Phi, psi and omega in degrees: 000139179289135180288148172282126181269121187240133175249130180260131180229112179199140183281349180264113182299331179291321177296315179298317180296319179296315179297317180298318180293317184289321188262338187295340182276352182290134183296331186258018183224138177232123176277112189265352179179166177224145176227148181256357180203152180299336181293341182268350194294311186299317179296321179293322178297318177300322185278324189254344178051059180286156172275325184224141174244125174266109196243119173291146179280312188261110177223154194291318186265296174242118184282173184293333179295309179297317180297322178294315179302316180295316182295312186288348175276354183271155174289143181055042182292144173290160173287152181235130170247127182273136175261128183214166178261342186239143179293297186261071184256130179302326179295322177297315180300318179294323178295321178294320176297329181281351176119004175297145184274357180159186178215157172228146176284149183296337179264015177295138178302144183309319181298325180286323176297317179298318178299319179297316180298316180297317181296315181294320178298330180275358177097010180256137173292155183257008179271128173285157177306324181297313181292320178301315180295321177300317180295318179296319180293328175298325181276349182302133183085340178268351179272105183290166180303325181295323178294317179298316180297318179295318180297317180295323178295322179290316181296334180299342179287347183273148171279176187300318183291318178297322179296317177300317180294318180301318179295319179296321174298317179299330179275002173091013182288143172282169178303318181295318180294320179295317179301315180294319183289329183253008177056054176219169180282159177299321179299321179293320177300313180301319179297315179298317180298317179299319180293321178298313179301316182291313183298320185263002179056051179250160182268325190199177184294330178300318179293325175299314181300315180296322180293318179295326177294312180302323183281354179081013184285341181271358181271351182234176175272008175060046176282000000 
């Protein structure tokens, strides 16, 4: 099996050493590089070609948010998991909007961090519906009218079926659950999700969920 290539980014050398020690022993994972600041990330990504970047949010020169935005704007960008100390952090929410596939707390047990890296490498977001909803509720009231108007204008590009699927994704449904709820095959759900991502220029399901929340679609039964 091909190893997952992981890049560690944190300004604290002790954190990097701890992560390297905890994760480096996994048979299916290879730590291909370390960076101490977001300013080093793009050059390291070019050199090491990681599949996943474990990214600290708070760094002195270029923070993890800016580094994530820069990375996810690139072609063939690696997946990004944000490292943070707080659950409902506005910076985390901004990183997810920028395309991060999820986040883990710095005190998360090593086995769970490894599980998150594996999931993201496989193309799955690591946010549970509960955590996604917590983040959305944290943003409640912080989403200005202009954001709602912009979100609704973007969602208007979807047809009715794509909109239904987007709302189901926003509610945290898996492909199988969405398929059962909307009476379609799992393959059809996957096709709709791919089309939604392409039409709305989004990176992943987390961004679909955030957009449906911003547009107010999760506040109704979507009749």
